[in-house]
C-alpha positions in Angstrom: 163.3 84.8 84.3 163.7 81.3 82.7 161.1 78.6 82.9 161.1 74.9 82.8 160.8 73.4 79.3 157.6 72.1 77.9 158.1 68.5 79.0 159.5 68.0 82.4 161.7 65.0 82.7 160.3 62.5 85.2 162.7 60.9 87.5 160.7 57.7 87.3 158.2 56.7 84.6 155.9 53.8 85.4 155.1 52.3 88.8 156.8 53.3 92.0 156.0 53.0 95.7 154.7 55.8 97.8 153.3 55.5 101.3 149.7 56.5 101.7 146.8 56.7 104.1 147.3 57.9 107.6 149.2 60.9 108.9 152.0 58.4 110.0 152.2 57.3 106.3 152.5 60.8 105.1 155.3 61.5 107.6 157.2 58.5 106.2 156.6 59.9 102.7 158.0 63.2 103.7 161.1 61.6 105.1 161.7 59.6 102.0 161.3 62.8 99.9 163.8 64.6 101.9 166.4 62.0 100.9 165.8 62.7 97.3 164.0 59.5 96.6 160.8 60.1 94.5 159.4 56.7 95.6 160.8 56.4 99.1 162.0 53.2 100.7 159.0 52.7 103.0 159.5 49.1 103.9 157.0 47.6 101.5 154.5 46.1 103.8 152.1 43.2 103.7 150.1 43.3 100.4 147.2 41.7 102.2 146.7 44.8 104.2 144.6 47.7 102.9 145.9 51.2 102.2 146.6 53.2 105.4 147.2 50.1 107.5 150.4 48.9 109.0 152.4 45.8 108.2 153.3 43.4 111.1 156.6 45.1 111.6 154.9 48.4 112.4 155.9 50.2 109.2 153.3 52.0 107.1 151.7 50.1 104.3 152.8 51.1 100.8 150.8 51.6 97.6 151.6 51.7 94.0 151.7 55.1 92.4 152.4 56.3 88.8 155.0 59.0 88.4 154.6 60.9 85.2 155.5 64.1 83.5 153.7 67.4 83.9 152.9 69.5 80.8 152.5 73.2 80.8 149.4 74.9 79.4 148.5 74.9 75.7 148.1 78.4 74.2 146.8 79.4 70.7 148.2 82.9 69.8 146.1 84.7 67.3 147.9 87.7 65.8 145.6 90.2 63.9 147.4 93.0 61.9 145.8 96.1 60.4 147.5 96.0 57.0 146.2 99.3 55.7 148.6 101.8 54.0 149.6 103.6 57.2 150.9 100.4 58.8 153.8 99.4 56.6 156.6 100.1 59.2 154.5 98.5 62.0 153.9 95.4 60.0 157.6 95.1 59.3 158.3 95.3 63.0 155.9 92.4 63.6 157.7 90.4 60.9 161.1 91.1 62.5 160.1 90.2 66.0 157.5 87.4 65.7 160.0 84.5 65.5 161.9 85.7 68.6 158.6 86.1 70.4 157.5 82.6 69.5 160.8 81.2 70.6 160.6 83.0 74.0 157.1 81.5 74.5 158.4 78.0 73.6 161.3 78.4 76.0 158.9 78.7 78.9 157.5 75.3 78.1 154.1 76.6 77.0 152.7 74.4 74.2 152.0 77.2 71.6 150.5 77.6 68.1 150.5 80.9 66.2 147.7 81.9 63.9 148.1 85.0 61.8 145.1 86.9 60.4 146.5 89.5 58.0 146.9 90.1 54.3 149.9 88.4 52.5 151.8 90.6 50.1 150.6 90.3 46.5 153.1 89.2 43.9 153.1 91.9 41.3 154.4 91.6 37.8 156.2 94.9 38.2 156.8 97.1 41.2 158.4 100.6 41.3 161.8 100.7 43.0 161.4 100.9 46.7 157.8 99.9 46.7 156.6 96.9 48.8 153.0 95.7 48.5 151.0 95.8 51.8 150.8 92.7 53.9 153.1 90.4 55.9 155.1 87.3 55.0 156.4 85.6 58.2 159.8 84.0 57.8 161.1 80.6 58.9 161.6 79.0 61.3 158.1 79.8 62.6 156.6 79.9 59.1 157.6 77.8 56.1 159.4 79.2 53.0 157.7 81.7 50.8 154.8 82.5 53.2 153.9 78.9 53.7 152.5 77.5 57.0 154.7 75.8 59.5 154.1 73.1 62.1 153.2 75.7 64.7 152.1 78.5 62.3 149.0 79.1 60.2 148.3 82.2 58.1 144.8 83.3 57.1 145.3 85.5 54.2 142.7 88.3 54.4 142.9 92.1 54.3 142.4 93.8 57.6 141.5 97.5 57.5 141.8 100.3 60.0 138.5 99.7 61.7 137.4 96.1 61.2 139.8 93.9 63.2 137.2 92.8 65.8 134.6 92.2 63.1 137.0 90.1 61.1 137.9 88.0 64.2 134.2 87.2 64.4 133.4 86.8 60.7 136.4 84.7 59.8 136.1 82.3 62.8 134.9 79.4 60.5 138.0 79.8 58.5 140.6 79.6 61.3 138.7 77.6 63.9 140.1 74.3 62.6 143.6 75.5 63.7 142.4 76.2 67.3 142.7 73.5 70.0 139.7 73.3 72.3 142.0 72.6 75.3 144.3 75.7 74.6 144.0 79.1 76.1 143.4 81.8 73.4 145.7 84.8 73.3 144.9 87.6 70.8 147.5 90.2 69.8 146.0 93.2 67.9 148.3 95.5 66.0 146.8 98.7 64.7 147.3 102.5 64.7 143.5 103.1 64.6 140.4 102.0 66.4 137.5 99.5 66.0 134.1 100.4 64.7 132.7 97.5 66.7 132.6 98.3 70.4 134.4 96.0 72.8 131.3 95.2 74.8 129.5 94.1 71.6 132.5 92.0 70.5 133.0 90.1 73.7 129.6 88.4 74.0 129.7 87.5 70.3 133.1 85.9 70.6 132.0 83.9 73.7 128.9 82.7 71.8 131.1 81.2 69.0 132.3 78.5 71.4 132.3 78.3 75.1 134.9 75.5 74.9 137.3 77.7 72.9 136.7 81.1 74.6 135.0 80.4 77.9 132.1 82.4 79.2 131.4 85.7 80.9 132.3 84.3 84.3 135.4 82.5 83.2 136.9 83.8 79.9 139.5 81.6 78.3 141.0 84.3 76.2 143.4 87.2 76.7 143.4 90.2 74.4 146.6 92.1 74.0 146.7 95.5 72.3 149.5 97.1 70.3 147.7 100.3 69.5 147.8 104.1 69.8 148.5 103.9 73.5 151.2 106.4 74.7 153.7 104.7 77.0 153.9 105.9 80.5 150.3 107.2 80.5 147.3 105.4 82.2 145.5 102.8 80.1 142.5 104.5 78.4 144.2 107.9 78.5 143.0 110.3 75.8 146.7 110.8 74.8 147.9 108.9 71.8 151.4 108.1 70.6 152.9 110.2 67.9 152.3 108.3 64.6 149.0 106.7 65.6 145.6 107.7 64.1 143.7 106.9 67.3 144.3 105.7 70.9 142.5 102.4 70.1 140.4 102.6 73.2 138.1 99.7 72.2 141.2 97.4 72.1 142.4 98.8 75.4 139.0 98.1 77.0 139.3 94.5 75.8 142.8 94.2 77.3 141.5 95.5 80.6 138.6 93.1 80.5 140.7 90.0 79.9 143.9 90.8 81.8 145.9 91.5 78.6 148.8 93.8 77.9 148.5 97.3 76.4 151.5 98.7 74.5 152.4 101.3 71.9 152.2 100.8 68.2 154.5 103.8 67.7 157.7 102.1 69.1 160.5 102.1 66.5 161.5 98.6 67.7 158.9 96.0 68.8 161.4 93.8 70.7 160.3 95.3 74.0 156.7 95.3 72.9 156.6 91.6 72.3 158.8 91.0 75.4 156.2 92.7 77.5 153.4 90.5 76.0 155.5 87.4 76.6 156.1 88.3 80.2 152.4 88.9 80.8 151.5 85.6 79.2 154.1 83.7 81.2 152.9 85.3 84.4 149.3 84.2 83.7 149.8 80.8 82.1 153.5 79.8 82.6 152.9 78.0 85.8 149.8 76.0 84.9 150.1 72.3 84.4 147.6 69.7 83.2 146.7 66.9 85.6 148.1 63.7 84.2 145.6 60.8 83.6 146.2 57.4 85.1 147.9 54.8 82.9 144.5 53.1 82.3 143.2 56.4 80.8 140.7 57.0 83.6 140.4 60.4 85.2 142.8 61.1 88.1 141.4 61.2 91.6 142.5 64.7 92.7 143.0 63.5 96.3 145.8 61.2 95.1 148.1 63.7 93.5 151.6 64.6 94.9 153.8 67.1 93.1 157.5 66.8 93.7 160.3 69.2 92.6 163.9 68.3 92.1 166.2 71.4 91.9 168.6 71.5 89.0 171.5 72.3 91.4 171.5 68.7 92.7 170.0 69.5 96.1 167.4 67.3 97.7 164.1 66.6 96.1 161.1 67.8 98.0 157.3 67.6 97.7 155.5 70.8 97.0 152.6 71.7 99.3 149.0 71.6 98.1 146.9 74.5 99.4 143.2 74.9 99.1 143.3 78.0 97.0 145.4 81.0 96.0 144.6 82.8 99.3 146.8 80.3 101.2 149.8 80.9 98.9 151.3 83.6 101.2 151.6 81.2 104.1 153.1 78.4 102.0 156.0 79.5 99.8 156.2 76.1 98.0 152.5 75.8 97.4 150.3 74.7 94.5 146.5 74.4 94.2 143.8 73.2 91.7 142.0 75.5 89.3 138.7 74.1 90.6 138.5 72.4 94.0 135.5 70.2 92.9 136.4 69.3 89.3 140.0 70.2 88.8 141.7 70.1 85.4 144.9 72.0 86.2 147.7 72.3 88.8 148.5 76.0 89.4 151.7 77.1 91.1 151.6 79.8 93.8 153.6 82.9 92.8 156.6 82.1 95.0 156.7 78.5 93.6 156.5 79.9 90.1 159.5 82.0 90.7 161.5 79.1 92.2 160.5 75.7 90.9 158.9 77.2 87.8 161.9 79.2 87.0 164.4 76.4 87.4 165.3 75.4 83.8 167.4 72.5 84.9 165.0 71.2 87.5 162.5 68.3 87.3 158.9 68.1 88.2 157.3 64.8 89.0 153.6 64.2 89.5 152.7 61.0 91.4 149.1 59.8 91.3 147.4 56.8 92.9 148.1 57.2 96.6 146.3 59.1 99.3 148.0 62.5 99.4 148.3 64.9 102.4 145.2 67.1 102.7 145.6 70.6 101.3 146.5 73.3 103.8 
C-alpha cells in the first residue's frame, strides 16, 4: 500500500471562499465540492451580513477560509543494537536494510528522524584477514560518509551489551535527547539475541518520567517499542520457544512491544528485509494517517469547529469533502470519515481505517484543509 507524500499539494493556498453557517449553507458547500471546486462558487453575498445569514438574492452568505496543506505525523525512530560478539551477522543485516527502511517510511509522508544507539567499529592499526571489529557504520544516503551523521540521522557511539539495552536508553537520554523533537512520536527498535536485566515494568515508568512531552504518560504513551529479538516466528508472542541462533527469547522486550502496540519479530532471520518491512507496516498503520491541524495564517490556534478536510483523487475524479465523525466508533458507518485525537483540545486529524486505505493510500491525490468557516457538525 502506498501513502501520500509528506507534504500534500494544496489546490489553493491563501484565501478562498466557502459557505458557512446554516444547514442550507453546508448544502451549498457540498454541491460546490461535488463539482471539484475547493472554494465553491456560492454567489458571494452581502459583506454587511453576518456568517450564516442570506444575501438579498436568497443565496447563502459566504466567508473567507484559508486552504492549506496537511502534514503527516512526525516520528523519531530510535534504533538500539546489541553489539556484543554474538551479534555480528545481525548487526550487518541492520546495516544492509536500514536505508531501505528509512526510505519506505519517508515514502509514506511521515516526517522521520533516525537515531542510532550502538557502538561504531573501531579503526584498528592492524586487523587479521576476515576480521571485522564489532559495531555498525550506517552508509549513505541516510548517514554521511565514514559513519558521519546525516540530515535525518544521528549516531550515538556507545557500546551496547547483551543485557543492558533498556538501561542504556535511560542512562544515555541526556546525550541523545537534543536530537529528539518534542512534537514527534517516538519509535524504538531493539535488536538483540538476548534479554534485558532491567524488567520492562521498571523501564516504562522511568522512561515516562524522563519527559512527558517526549514519551507521554501511563494513560497516553507517545512511544512504540518494536522488538527484533529471540522470538520464534509463527509462535505466540511471549512463547517460551526461541529462534535457533538466539540466546534468549527476549521476553522483556516482547512485553514492552505488547504494552505499546509495537511489532515483535525474529532476530534469527537470514535477511532482515521482511523484518523491517513488518515494522514499517505497523508504524504506517498506527501513524501513517495522522495529520497536524494547520494553524491560521495569523499564527493563532485553529478553531476545531471551522475545519473542513477535502480529498481530490489522483485519477482526476471529482473532489469531495471527507466526513468528520465524533470518534473512531463512528468510522464503520462513515467510510470517508475522519476525527480528532481529542474532542476537547484536538491537535491531530485522524483518518478512519477505510479513509486511510483510500484517500491515505492515493499517492497522486491531494488533501486540502480549509479553516475559518463553520463546518458541518460531526456525525
